[in-house]
C-alpha positions as CSV (number, residue, x, y, z in Angstrom):
1,X,27.0,-25.2,-12.7
2,X,23.2,-25.8,-13.2
3,X,21.7,-28.1,-10.6
4,X,18.6,-30.0,-11.6
5,X,17.6,-31.6,-8.4
6,X,13.9,-31.3,-8.4
7,X,11.7,-34.1,-9.7
8,X,10.1,-33.6,-13.1
9,X,6.5,-33.5,-11.8
10,X,7.4,-30.9,-9.2
11,X,9.0,-28.6,-11.8
12,X,6.1,-29.1,-14.2
13,X,3.6,-28.1,-11.4
14,X,5.6,-25.0,-10.8
15,X,6.0,-24.2,-14.5
16,X,2.2,-24.4,-15.1
17,X,1.8,-21.5,-12.6
18,X,4.7,-19.4,-13.8
19,X,4.4,-19.6,-17.6
20,X,6.8,-22.5,-18.1
21,X,4.5,-25.1,-19.8
22,X,7.2,-26.9,-21.6
23,X,8.1,-29.2,-18.7
24,X,11.8,-28.2,-19.0
25,X,13.9,-28.8,-15.9
26,X,14.6,-25.6,-14.1
27,X,17.9,-24.9,-12.2
28,X,17.7,-24.7,-8.4
29,X,18.2,-21.0,-7.9
30,X,17.7,-18.8,-4.8
31,X,14.2,-17.7,-5.9
32,X,13.2,-21.3,-5.8
33,X,12.8,-21.2,-2.1
34,X,9.5,-19.5,-2.4
35,X,8.5,-22.1,-4.9
36,X,9.2,-24.9,-2.4
37,X,7.1,-23.1,0.2
38,X,4.3,-22.7,-2.3
39,X,4.5,-26.4,-3.1
40,X,4.4,-27.3,0.7
41,X,1.2,-25.3,1.1
42,X,-0.4,-26.9,-2.0
43,X,0.6,-30.3,-0.8
44,X,-0.8,-29.6,2.7
45,X,2.6,-30.1,4.2
46,X,3.1,-28.9,7.8
47,X,6.9,-28.4,7.6
48,X,9.8,-28.0,5.2
49,X,13.3,-29.1,5.9
50,X,16.3,-27.6,4.0
51,X,19.7,-28.7,5.2
52,X,23.1,-28.2,3.7
53,X,24.2,-31.4,2.0
54,X,20.8,-33.0,2.2
55,X,17.8,-33.4,-0.1
56,X,14.8,-31.1,0.4
57,X,12.2,-32.7,2.7
58,X,8.5,-32.0,3.4
59,X,6.6,-33.3,6.4
60,X,3.1,-34.3,5.1
61,X,0.5,-35.7,7.5
62,X,3.3,-36.5,10.0
63,X,5.6,-38.3,7.6
64,X,8.8,-36.9,6.1
65,X,9.1,-37.2,2.3
66,X,12.1,-36.3,0.1
67,X,11.1,-34.1,-2.8
68,X,14.5,-33.8,-4.5
69,X,16.8,-36.3,-6.1
70,X,20.1,-34.6,-5.2
71,X,21.6,-32.9,-2.2
72,X,21.4,-29.2,-1.7
73,X,25.0,-27.7,-1.6
74,X,25.8,-25.6,1.4
75,X,26.7,-22.5,-0.6
76,X,23.4,-22.7,-2.5
77,X,21.3,-22.7,0.6
78,X,23.4,-19.9,2.1
79,X,22.7,-17.7,-1.0
80,X,19.0,-18.5,-0.9
81,X,18.8,-17.4,2.7
82,X,20.8,-14.2,2.1
83,X,18.6,-13.2,-0.8
84,X,15.3,-13.9,1.1
85,X,16.1,-12.5,4.6
86,X,16.1,-8.8,5.3
87,X,19.6,-7.5,5.6
88,X,19.5,-7.0,9.4
89,X,18.2,-10.5,9.9
90,X,20.9,-12.0,7.7
91,X,23.6,-10.1,9.6
92,X,22.1,-11.2,12.9
93,X,22.0,-14.8,11.8
94,X,25.7,-14.7,10.7
95,X,26.6,-13.3,14.1
96,X,24.6,-15.6,16.4
97,X,24.1,-18.7,14.3
98,X,20.3,-18.9,15.2
99,X,17.3,-17.0,13.9
100,X,13.5,-17.2,14.1
101,X,11.7,-15.3,11.4
102,X,8.3,-15.2,9.8
103,X,8.4,-15.0,6.0
104,X,5.4,-13.8,4.1
105,X,4.6,-14.6,0.5
106,X,1.9,-12.3,-0.9
107,X,-1.3,-14.3,-1.5
108,X,0.2,-17.4,0.0
109,X,0.4,-16.6,3.7
110,X,3.0,-16.8,6.4
111,X,5.8,-19.3,7.1
112,X,7.6,-19.5,10.4
113,X,11.3,-20.1,9.8
114,X,14.0,-21.4,12.2
115,X,17.5,-21.2,10.9
116,X,20.5,-22.7,12.7
117,X,24.2,-23.1,11.8
118,X,25.3,-26.7,11.9
119,X,28.5,-28.5,11.0
120,X,27.8,-28.7,7.3
121,X,26.3,-25.2,6.9
122,X,22.8,-23.8,7.5
123,X,19.8,-25.8,8.5
124,X,16.3,-24.3,7.8
125,X,13.1,-25.6,9.2
126,X,9.8,-24.0,8.0
127,X,6.4,-24.3,9.6
128,X,3.6,-23.7,7.2
129,X,1.2,-21.4,9.1
130,X,-2.5,-21.8,8.6
131,X,-4.0,-19.1,6.4
132,X,-7.3,-19.1,8.2
133,X,-8.2,-19.7,11.8
134,X,-10.2,-22.8,12.2
135,X,-13.7,-22.5,13.7
136,X,-14.5,-24.2,17.0
137,X,-16.3,-27.0,15.1
138,X,-13.5,-27.5,12.7
139,X,-11.0,-27.8,15.6
140,X,-12.9,-30.8,17.0
141,X,-12.2,-29.6,20.5
142,X,-14.6,-31.0,23.2
143,X,-17.7,-28.9,23.4
144,X,-16.9,-28.1,27.0
145,X,-13.8,-26.2,25.9
146,X,-16.0,-23.4,24.6
147,X,-16.6,-22.3,28.1
148,X,-12.9,-21.4,28.5
149,X,-13.5,-18.2,26.5
150,X,-16.2,-16.9,28.8
151,X,-14.1,-16.4,32.0
152,X,-13.3,-12.9,33.1
153,X,-10.1,-14.0,34.8
154,X,-8.0,-17.1,35.4
155,X,-5.4,-19.3,33.7
156,X,-6.0,-21.5,30.7
157,X,-3.3,-23.9,29.5
158,X,-2.9,-25.6,26.1
159,X,-0.3,-28.3,26.1
160,X,1.2,-31.0,23.9
161,X,4.4,-32.0,22.2
162,X,6.1,-29.7,19.7
163,X,4.2,-29.6,16.3
164,X,0.9,-30.9,17.7
165,X,-1.2,-27.9,16.7
166,X,-1.2,-25.9,20.0
167,X,-0.9,-22.6,18.1
168,X,-3.9,-23.4,16.0
169,X,-6.0,-24.4,19.0
170,X,-5.0,-21.1,20.7
171,X,-5.9,-19.2,17.6
172,X,-9.4,-20.8,17.6
173,X,-10.0,-19.7,21.2
174,X,-8.6,-16.2,20.6
175,X,-10.8,-15.7,17.5
176,X,-13.9,-16.9,19.5
177,X,-13.1,-14.2,22.1
178,X,-12.5,-11.7,19.3
179,X,-15.9,-12.4,17.8
180,X,-18.0,-12.5,21.0
181,X,-16.5,-10.1,23.6
182,X,-15.6,-6.5,23.8
183,X,-12.2,-6.7,25.4
184,X,-8.5,-5.7,25.0
185,X,-6.4,-8.7,24.0
186,X,-2.6,-8.5,24.3
187,X,-0.6,-11.3,22.6
188,X,3.1,-12.0,23.4
189,X,4.5,-14.3,20.7
190,X,7.8,-15.5,19.5
191,X,7.4,-15.0,16.6
192,X,3.9,-13.7,15.5
193,X,2.5,-16.5,13.4
194,X,-1.2,-15.7,12.9
195,X,-2.2,-12.0,12.4
196,X,-5.6,-11.3,13.9
197,X,-8.1,-8.9,12.5
198,X,-9.8,-7.0,15.3
199,X,-13.6,-7.6,15.3
200,X,-15.3,-6.8,18.6
201,X,-12.0,-6.7,20.5
202,X,-9.0,-4.4,20.4
203,X,-5.9,-6.6,19.7
204,X,-2.3,-5.7,20.4
205,X,0.3,-8.2,19.1
206,X,3.9,-8.0,20.3
207,X,6.8,-10.2,19.1
208,X,9.6,-11.0,21.5
209,X,13.0,-9.6,20.4
210,X,11.3,-7.4,17.7
211,X,8.9,-5.4,19.8
212,X,10.3,-6.2,23.3
213,X,13.4,-7.6,24.9
214,X,11.9,-10.7,26.4
215,X,8.6,-12.4,27.1
216,X,8.9,-11.5,30.8
217,X,9.4,-7.8,29.9
218,X,6.3,-7.9,27.6
219,X,4.2,-9.5,30.4
220,X,5.2,-6.8,32.8
221,X,4.3,-4.1,30.3
222,X,1.0,-5.8,29.4
223,X,-0.2,-5.5,33.0
224,X,0.0,-1.7,32.5
225,X,-1.8,-1.7,29.2
226,X,-5.3,-2.1,30.5
227,X,-5.6,-5.7,29.2
228,X,-8.6,-8.0,29.7
229,X,-7.0,-11.1,28.1
230,X,-3.2,-11.9,27.8
231,X,-2.0,-14.5,25.3
232,X,1.5,-16.0,25.9
233,X,2.7,-18.2,23.0
234,X,4.8,-20.3,25.3
235,X,5.3,-20.6,29.1
236,X,8.9,-21.7,29.1
237,X,11.0,-20.0,31.8
238,X,10.4,-19.4,35.5
239,X,10.0,-15.6,35.2
240,X,7.4,-15.9,32.4
241,X,5.4,-18.6,34.3
242,X,5.6,-16.6,37.5
243,X,4.2,-13.4,35.8
244,X,1.5,-15.4,34.0
245,X,0.3,-17.0,37.2
246,X,0.3,-13.6,39.0
247,X,-1.6,-12.0,36.1
248,X,-4.2,-14.7,36.2
249,X,-4.6,-14.2,39.9
250,X,-4.9,-10.4,39.7
251,X,-8.0,-10.2,37.4
252,X,-6.8,-11.1,33.9
253,X,-7.7,-14.1,31.7
254,X,-4.4,-15.6,30.6
255,X,-3.9,-18.2,27.9
256,X,-0.6,-20.0,27.5
257,X,1.0,-23.0,25.9
258,X,3.4,-25.6,27.4
259,X,5.3,-28.5,25.8
260,X,4.0,-31.3,28.0
261,X,2.2,-34.5,27.2
262,X,-0.8,-34.7,29.5
263,X,-2.7,-32.7,32.2
264,X,-0.9,-34.2,35.2
265,X,2.5,-33.5,33.7
266,X,1.5,-30.0,32.8
267,X,0.4,-29.0,36.3
268,X,3.4,-30.8,37.8
269,X,5.9,-28.9,35.6
270,X,4.1,-25.6,36.2
271,X,4.4,-25.9,39.9
272,X,7.9,-27.5,39.7
273,X,9.3,-24.5,37.9
274,X,9.1,-22.5,41.2
275,X,11.6,-22.9,44.0
276,X,10.7,-25.6,46.5
277,X,10.0,-23.1,49.3
278,X,7.5,-21.2,47.1
279,X,5.6,-24.3,45.8
280,X,3.0,-24.6,48.7
281,X,1.9,-21.0,48.0
282,X,2.0,-21.5,44.2
283,X,-0.2,-24.7,44.5
284,X,-2.8,-22.6,46.3
285,X,-2.6,-19.9,43.6
286,X,-3.0,-22.3,40.7
287,X,-5.8,-24.2,42.4
288,X,-7.7,-20.9,42.7
289,X,-6.9,-19.4,39.3
290,X,-6.7,-22.4,36.9
291,X,-9.7,-22.7,34.7
292,X,-8.8,-25.6,32.4
293,X,-6.1,-27.5,30.7
294,X,-6.3,-28.8,27.1
295,X,-3.7,-31.4,26.0
296,X,-3.5,-32.6,22.4
297,X,-1.9,-34.9,19.9
298,X,-2.0,-35.0,16.1
299,X,-2.6,-38.4,14.6
300,X,-2.6,-39.5,10.9
301,X,-6.0,-40.2,9.5
302,X,-6.9,-43.7,8.5
303,X,-7.6,-42.6,5.0
304,X,-4.2,-41.0,4.6
305,X,-5.7,-37.6,3.9
306,X,-4.4,-35.6,6.8
307,X,-4.1,-35.6,10.5
308,X,-6.7,-35.2,13.3
309,X,-6.3,-34.0,16.9
310,X,-7.1,-36.1,19.9
311,X,-7.7,-34.0,23.1
312,X,-7.5,-34.5,26.8
313,X,-9.4,-31.8,28.7
314,X,-9.7,-31.1,32.4
315,X,-11.8,-28.3,33.8
316,X,-11.3,-27.3,37.4
317,X,-13.6,-28.5,40.1
318,X,-13.4,-28.9,43.9
319,X,-11.7,-32.3,43.7
320,X,-9.0,-31.1,41.1
321,X,-8.3,-28.0,43.2
322,X,-7.8,-30.2,46.3
323,X,-5.4,-32.5,44.6
324,X,-3.3,-29.5,43.3
325,X,-3.3,-27.9,46.7
326,X,-2.1,-31.1,48.4
327,X,0.7,-31.8,45.9
328,X,-1.1,-34.8,44.2
329,X,-1.1,-33.5,40.7
330,X,0.0,-36.9,39.5
331,X,-3.4,-38.2,40.3
332,X,-5.4,-35.7,38.2
333,X,-6.0,-38.5,35.6
334,X,-8.4,-40.0,38.1
335,X,-10.3,-36.6,38.3
336,X,-10.6,-36.6,34.5
337,X,-11.8,-40.2,34.3
338,X,-14.6,-39.4,36.7
339,X,-15.4,-36.0,35.4
340,X,-17.2,-36.8,32.2
341,X,-20.5,-35.3,33.4
342,X,-18.6,-32.0,33.9
343,X,-17.2,-32.0,30.3
344,X,-13.9,-33.6,31.0
345,X,-12.3,-35.9,28.4
346,X,-9.5,-38.3,28.9
347,X,-6.9,-38.9,26.1
348,X,-7.9,-42.6,26.0
349,X,-11.6,-41.8,25.5
350,X,-10.7,-39.3,22.8
351,X,-8.6,-41.9,21.0
352,X,-11.3,-44.5,21.4
353,X,-13.9,-42.2,19.8
354,X,-11.7,-41.6,16.8
355,X,-11.1,-45.4,16.4
356,X,-14.8,-46.2,16.8
357,X,-15.7,-43.6,14.1
358,X,-13.1,-45.0,11.7
359,X,-11.1,-41.7,11.7
360,X,-7.8,-43.3,12.9
361,X,-6.4,-46.8,12.9
362,X,-6.4,-48.8,16.2
363,X,-2.7,-49.3,15.9
364,X,-2.1,-45.5,15.9
365,X,-4.3,-45.1,18.9
366,X,-2.6,-47.9,20.8
367,X,0.8,-46.3,20.7
368,X,-0.6,-43.0,21.9
369,X,-2.8,-44.3,24.7
370,X,-2.0,-43.6,28.3
371,X,-3.3,-47.0,29.4
372,X,-2.3,-49.3,26.6
373,X,-3.6,-52.5,28.2
374,X,-7.0,-50.9,28.6
375,X,-7.0,-49.7,25.1
376,X,-6.2,-53.1,23.6
377,X,-9.4,-54.3,25.2
378,X,-11.4,-51.3,23.9
379,X,-10.1,-51.6,20.4
380,X,-10.7,-55.3,20.1
381,X,-7.1,-56.4,20.5
382,X,-4.1,-54.7,18.9
383,X,-0.9,-56.6,18.4
384,X,1.6,-55.7,21.1
385,X,5.1,-54.6,20.2
């Protein structure tokens, strides 16, 4: 039975690019999955959600929008996945019920796909990967972050909640190194989202579970590959964190991401991942090797035409190192607040600058501020609650 679940304007937009100019409704067939991904890129959506028994949904500028008028049958989604995935990936998905995969559409870029089995059938979430790496200026990072790419060794952390653009920030920094240094970069990713073109650097990109058994295995191997810079897509488990900290202390520049909300929480979680009896030593190691921490959020623009990042940035100084050594990471916000002359930026000041420039609404900033009472005063009074 033919399913006509896509809105008329959506189908017409597809038809104009594929020779169908009559505006005739098209059945929802397996090959339409690529069409949905193409639509998502054209609409500047960040994510696509396909779930058995639910409408097709796009996340655009942080807001979920349904783009179909009927629900997607479980068997139809299953057939779409089977046709699109390589045979070995499809078999693995059926066995395990989980899969991460990067799908490439020639001329339209890469799409990171996460597929899970749920009670009604399959659930597919797709992240639309940027086709080009943003320049440092386009990233809107604090100017002081540029110095993070100049270190010969140490640890740089990029933190924030899931979906806040950490991968894009990392890519900007990696590309800066690629263009300005003559080094060997080893990336360890799960999965590989952005493919780098070597410029001045030699770049080796490895995908966990495809090129190596685990992130920890890849890190151990990387230390024997004559690397100058090691990129870890996510510092998640104890072994990976331990190896990354060791690599940073033994003469390598290590970049990694963490799913934390601010600088203090990032350092606390990093140290807290080690056994209690090891933490005093680890605090000294991190105090000596840490170069900087970037935390970020993505906030809808006031004009409704996209999202913009707000950054918190701490670079290491004597006071920050002392707090980390003595187990007072929860007080690092004070270091950031007093470190403006050294290029540090607090999240609240970043939000305030965006509000002052009219880029975001005060209401959006209020609900993301660390010190909301202080921010109400800065923003001229935002209604509470």
